[in-house]
Wavefront OBJ file of the C-alpha trace (Angstrom):
o trace
v 31.398 25.063 -4.846
v 28.060 24.693 -3.060
v 25.547 27.532 -3.213
v 24.548 28.877 0.171
v 20.964 27.892 0.857
v 20.980 25.296 -1.920
v 22.937 22.294 -0.603
v 21.500 20.084 -3.334
v 23.293 22.096 -6.035
v 27.021 22.251 -6.546
v 29.258 23.510 -9.333
v 32.388 21.765 -10.514
v 35.373 23.665 -11.905
v 33.674 23.852 -15.330
v 30.568 25.498 -13.808
v 28.445 22.463 -14.540
v 25.521 22.049 -12.175
v 25.790 18.840 -10.201
v 22.926 17.536 -8.092
v 24.556 16.155 -4.985
v 21.713 15.279 -2.646
v 20.599 12.147 -4.509
v 23.971 11.065 -5.843
v 25.984 10.356 -2.704
v 25.716 6.578 -2.727
v 28.419 4.767 -4.622
v 27.704 1.256 -5.865
v 30.345 -0.886 -7.506
v 29.120 -3.536 -9.895
v 30.848 -6.223 -11.876
v 29.863 -7.379 -15.336
v 31.329 -9.477 -18.120
v 33.857 -7.673 -20.338
v 31.586 -7.894 -23.390
v 28.714 -6.254 -21.513
v 31.038 -3.462 -20.325
v 32.115 -2.861 -23.942
v 28.468 -2.511 -24.969
v 27.761 -0.020 -22.190
v 30.896 1.962 -23.025
v 29.822 2.050 -26.688
v 26.447 3.600 -25.763
v 28.237 6.218 -23.668
v 30.785 6.924 -26.413
v 27.997 7.321 -29.000
v 26.480 9.978 -26.749
v 23.338 8.060 -25.898
v 24.286 8.401 -22.213
v 26.541 10.903 -20.503
v 28.184 8.262 -18.315
v 28.091 4.612 -17.322
v 26.316 5.693 -14.139
v 23.581 7.408 -16.149
v 23.196 4.250 -18.247
v 22.744 2.125 -15.115
v 20.304 4.629 -13.570
v 18.262 4.602 -16.786
v 18.174 0.799 -16.793
v 16.923 0.854 -13.194
v 14.213 3.375 -14.126
v 13.164 1.120 -17.029
v 13.072 -1.879 -14.682
v 10.889 0.045 -12.225
v 8.498 1.110 -15.015
v 8.279 -2.492 -16.246
v 7.431 -3.692 -12.730
v 4.767 -1.018 -12.360
v 3.273 -1.935 -15.736
v 3.251 -5.630 -14.779
v 1.475 -4.808 -11.503
v -1.081 -2.618 -13.277
v -1.826 -5.330 -15.826
v -2.260 -7.844 -13.009
v -4.642 -5.453 -11.227
v -6.661 -5.026 -14.423
v -6.858 -8.804 -14.828
v -7.904 -9.224 -11.193
v -10.594 -6.564 -11.641
v -11.849 -8.227 -14.822
v -11.946 -11.582 -12.993
v -14.058 -10.056 -10.223
v -11.276 -10.014 -7.645
v -11.909 -6.601 -6.171
v -13.484 -4.972 -3.165
v -15.884 -2.034 -3.271
v -14.626 0.637 -0.887
v -17.126 2.810 0.914
v -14.463 5.005 2.495
v -10.696 5.399 2.722
v -10.818 3.476 5.991
v -11.604 0.356 3.922
v -8.077 0.529 2.458
v -6.627 -0.753 5.725
l 1 2 3 4 5 6 7 8 9 10 11 12 13 14 15 16 17 18 19 20 21 22 23 24 25 26 27 28 29 30 31 32 33 34 35 36 37 38 39 40 41 42 43 44 45 46 47 48 49 50 51 52 53 54 55 56 57 58 59 60 61 62 63 64 65 66 67 68 69 70 71 72 73 74 75 76 77 78 79 80 81 82 83 84 85 86 87 88 89 90 91 92 93
């Protein structure tokens, strides 16, 4: 059931709120059997609600790691004098 005026929210038969707007893309992945067992174990232990949530969390971690790497590189560049003094936002171009 979708709430009128709130297309991003839907309720399944158990009245659980499901966010549908960001979850419409389906991606199939393959992985070695041992890796799948490890993921299933995390889900079974309750650390993740589903395999999909596990994968989404790994992607978020990957994105954070990339951002941290970029920030550290920027700090190093700044320390090494590789920066430009901006006098206005137009200098960003």
